[in-house]
Structures are given as structure tokens and as C-alpha cells.
C-alpha positions in Angstrom: -62.2 -8.4 -71.0 -62.8 -8.2 -67.2 -62.9 -11.2 -64.9 -64.4 -11.2 -61.4 -63.7 -14.2 -59.2 -66.5 -15.3 -56.9 -64.8 -18.3 -55.4 -64.4 -22.0 -56.1 -65.1 -22.4 -59.9 -67.4 -19.4 -60.2 -66.2 -16.4 -62.2 -67.9 -13.6 -64.1 -66.5 -12.4 -67.5 -67.5 -9.0 -68.7 -67.1 -8.8 -72.5 -69.0 -7.5 -75.5 -71.5 -5.8 -73.3 -72.4 -9.2 -71.7 -72.1 -10.6 -68.2 -71.1 -14.2 -68.4 -71.3 -16.2 -65.1 -69.8 -19.6 -64.8 -70.7 -22.3 -62.2 -72.3 -20.1 -59.5 -71.7 -21.7 -56.1 -71.8 -18.9 -53.5 -74.3 -19.4 -50.7 -72.8 -22.8 -50.0 -69.3 -21.6 -50.1 -68.0 -20.5 -46.7 -65.2 -18.5 -48.3 -67.7 -16.4 -50.4 -69.8 -14.9 -47.6 -69.1 -11.3 -48.7 -70.7 -12.0 -52.2 -74.4 -11.1 -52.4 -76.0 -13.7 -54.7 -79.1 -11.5 -55.0 -77.3 -8.7 -56.8 -74.8 -10.7 -58.9 -75.2 -9.6 -62.5 -75.7 -12.3 -65.3 -76.8 -12.1 -68.9 -75.7 -15.7 -69.4 -75.2 -18.5 -66.9 -72.9 -21.3 -68.1 -72.8 -24.6 -66.2 -70.1 -27.2 -66.8 -71.7 -30.1 -64.9 -74.3 -31.0 -62.4 -72.6 -31.1 -59.1 -74.0 -28.9 -56.4 -70.8 -26.9 -56.0 -71.2 -25.7 -59.6 -75.0 -25.3 -60.1 -75.9 -24.4 -56.5 -77.1 -20.8 -57.0 -77.9 -21.1 -60.8 -81.7 -21.4 -60.4 -81.9 -18.4 -58.1 -79.7 -16.2 -60.3 -81.2 -17.3 -63.6 -84.8 -16.8 -62.3 -83.9 -13.3 -61.0 -81.9 -12.0 -63.9 -83.7 -13.9 -66.8 -80.3 -14.9 -68.0 -79.8 -17.4 -70.8 -78.6 -20.7 -69.3 -76.1 -22.6 -71.4 -75.3 -26.2 -70.4 -75.5 -29.7 -71.6 -78.9 -30.9 -72.6 -79.8 -32.6 -69.3 -78.8 -29.7 -67.1 -80.6 -27.2 -69.4 -83.8 -29.3 -69.0 -83.3 -29.4 -65.2 -82.8 -25.7 -65.1 -86.1 -25.2 -67.0 -87.8 -27.3 -64.3 -86.2 -25.0 -61.7 -87.8 -22.0 -63.2 -85.2 -20.7 -65.8 -87.0 -19.2 -68.7 -84.2 -19.2 -71.3 -82.1 -22.3 -71.7 -79.8 -23.7 -74.4 -78.9 -27.3 -74.2 -75.8 -28.5 -76.0 -74.0 -31.8 -76.3 -70.2 -32.4 -76.4 -68.6 -30.8 -79.4 -71.6 -28.7 -80.2 -71.6 -24.9 -80.3 -74.1 -22.1 -80.5 -73.9 -18.4 -81.5 -75.7 -16.3 -79.0 -75.8 -12.5 -78.6 -72.6 -12.0 -80.6 -70.5 -14.7 -79.0 -69.9 -18.4 -79.8 -70.0 -21.0 -77.1 -68.7 -24.5 -77.7 -69.2 -27.4 -75.2 -65.9 -29.3 -74.8 -65.1 -32.6 -73.1 -64.1 -33.0 -69.5 -63.0 -36.1 -67.5 -65.1 -36.0 -64.4 -68.7 -37.0 -63.3 -72.0 -35.2 -63.2 -75.0 -35.7 -61.0 -77.6 -33.0 -60.1 -78.3 -32.0 -56.5 -81.6 -34.0 -56.5 -79.8 -37.2 -57.6 -80.9 -37.1 -61.2 -78.5 -37.7 -64.1 -76.5 -34.6 -65.0 -75.3 -35.6 -68.4 -71.7 -35.6 -69.5 -69.4 -33.1 -67.7 -67.8 -30.5 -69.9 -66.1 -27.2 -70.3 -66.6 -24.2 -72.6 -64.6 -22.4 -75.3 -66.1 -18.9 -75.6 -65.2 -16.8 -78.6 -65.7 -13.1 -78.4 -64.7 -10.0 -80.3 -61.8 -9.7 -77.8 -60.6 -13.3 -78.3 -61.3 -16.8 -77.1 -61.0 -18.3 -73.6 -61.7 -21.7 -72.0 -63.4 -22.7 -68.8 -62.4 -26.3 -68.2 -64.9 -27.0 -65.4 -63.8 -30.0 -63.3 -61.5 -32.3 -65.2 -58.5 -34.5 -65.1 -55.6 -34.0 -67.5 -56.3 -35.6 -70.8 -54.7 -35.8 -74.2 -57.8 -34.3 -75.9 -56.7 -30.9 -74.5 -54.2 -30.6 -77.3 -57.0 -29.9 -79.8 -57.9 -26.7 -77.9 -54.8 -25.0 -79.2 -56.5 -24.3 -82.5 -58.7 -21.7 -80.7 -55.8 -19.4 -80.0 -56.9 -19.0 -76.4 -56.1 -15.7 -74.5 -56.4 -17.5 -71.2 -58.0 -20.5 -69.5 -59.8 -21.2 -66.2 -58.2 -24.4 -65.0 -58.8 -26.4 -61.8 -55.7 -26.7 -59.6 -56.9 -28.1 -56.3 -56.2 -31.8 -56.9 -58.1 -34.6 -55.2 -61.3 -34.2 -57.3 -59.6 -32.6 -60.4 -56.2 -31.8 -61.8 -53.6 -30.5 -59.4 -51.0 -27.9 -60.2 -48.6 -30.3 -62.0 -51.2 -31.6 -64.3 -52.7 -28.2 -64.9 -49.3 -27.0 -66.1 -49.2 -29.8 -68.6 -52.8 -29.1 -69.6 -51.9 -25.5 -70.3 -49.0 -26.7 -72.5 -51.3 -29.0 -74.5 -53.8 -26.2 -75.0 -51.1 -23.7 -76.0 -52.2 -21.1 -73.4 -49.8 -19.2 -71.3 -52.1 -17.3 -68.9 -54.2 -19.4 -66.5 -56.8 -18.3 -63.9 -56.8 -20.9 -61.2 -60.2 -22.3 -60.0 -61.5 -25.1 -57.7 -58.9 -24.8 -54.9 -58.9 -23.8 -51.2 -62.6 -24.0 -50.8 -62.6 -27.2 -48.7 -59.8 -29.1 -46.9 -59.3 -31.8 -49.6 -58.5 -29.2 -52.2 -56.2 -26.9 -50.1 -53.0 -25.8 -51.8 -50.2 -23.3 -51.3 -51.0 -20.4 -53.7 -47.4 -19.0 -53.6 -46.0 -22.4 -54.4 -48.5 -22.9 -57.2 -47.6 -19.5 -58.8 -43.9 -20.4 -58.6 -44.5 -23.8 -60.3 -46.3 -22.1 -63.2 -43.7 -19.4 -63.5 -40.9 -22.0 -63.6 -42.8 -23.6 -66.5 -42.9 -20.2 -68.3 -46.6 -19.7 -67.6 -48.6 -17.1 -65.6 -51.0 -18.2 -62.9 -53.5 -15.6 -61.8 -55.2 -16.2 -58.5 -57.5 -13.2 -57.9 -59.1 -13.0 -54.4 -62.8 -13.6 -54.0 -64.6 -10.5 -55.2 -61.6 -9.1 -57.1 -61.9 -8.0 -60.7 -58.9 -8.2 -63.0 -58.5 -7.2 -66.7 -57.1 -9.5 -69.4 -55.5 -7.3 -72.1 
């Protein structure tokens, strides 16, 4: 399973011959200028909620690649209106089997409004189960006790927000990982804008002190999860 980080909460996961792309926000991200949104591969685009810093480039990418868009029902309908040809709308707790993987929409504590001001449905995250194991993309969320139910998925790793201010910070993300029973975390939603600036080295040390591994790939870097 290979992960490529594209900045903010956007990551690509290459697994089972698929190119999964989460929350593409690239052209609006000043830290991701080296990423060409017009060549980014995607077989499936997964959107956790409606904020512009998560759906920003989704219409462009989905239209170009003909990717299947997986999101909550409201965002899926909005993406259809933006020109996406293949969409799957879920609601919290629902799951779908698609192209050999299973995608489950999980709960997140946040908000959700689409860039044009329309209702973006409930915010969420995804548990994705593949032939190489399961992983979680939490989207934007606060720490919540419901995360303890995710441990039944035997997660290989999780994408967790660590930037604080709008989401969990490092301390709460460590507790979230404990509740979820996951020891390897890929940090997201940090150091994009001043309100979510953190010290990466201090964050790594904090996770390590808790017996956890925090992975912080640079933008454009690909890492492999064994």
C-alpha cells in the first residue's frame, strides 16, 4: 500500500490496482504549488465534507479522470451538478463495495458547507478495507468517544488531523489513536495556514512518547505502508 501526500488533508492511496484520492485541495494551497492537479491520478475521489479546503479540486479531477466520487449524499449530488459522471452517495454508518474494496462512511465532529454556500450534509471520515488491510481517513474532526468503535476494523494506519484550532491537535490525536487501536498515524490538516501551524518534530516526539508512530511525509512524497 503506497501513500502520496499532496498537502493539507489530501492524500493518494495506491492499493489493489486503484488510485484513491482523498479531499483534493491543491490549487488553493500555497504549500502545494509543485503539484500539478491536471495530471494527478484518481480512480476514486473520496470527500469527507463540504469545505472548500477539502473539495476544492474535486470537480476538476473527477471530470478529467472519470473517477468514481464517494461522499455523503449531499456532496455526491453536488458533485454530479459540477460534472462528475460517477458518484456514490452514502450516509453515516453506511458502506459500499466498489471495485474490490469496501468503503464505510464514519462519523466526524465538525461542520460541512459547500463552497457555494449550500448544505454539505454531515461531516465524516472513511474506513477503507482492501486486500492489504484496512485504514481510516478521519477528515476534519474533534476527539470523540465514538472512535473506540473503530478498533474492530484492525486498522493498519489512520490519517488524523493534528493542526488544532479547527480540528484535533496533537494531544487529542494521540488519544484518538489509542481509542481506535491504531499505532501508525499519518498526520494531516497542519501547517497549511497560520492557525494550524505546529512543530513537526515536537509532534513526532509526542507520539513516540506515547508508543505511537507519526508519519509526516513532505508534500509530493510517496511512502509505503507494509
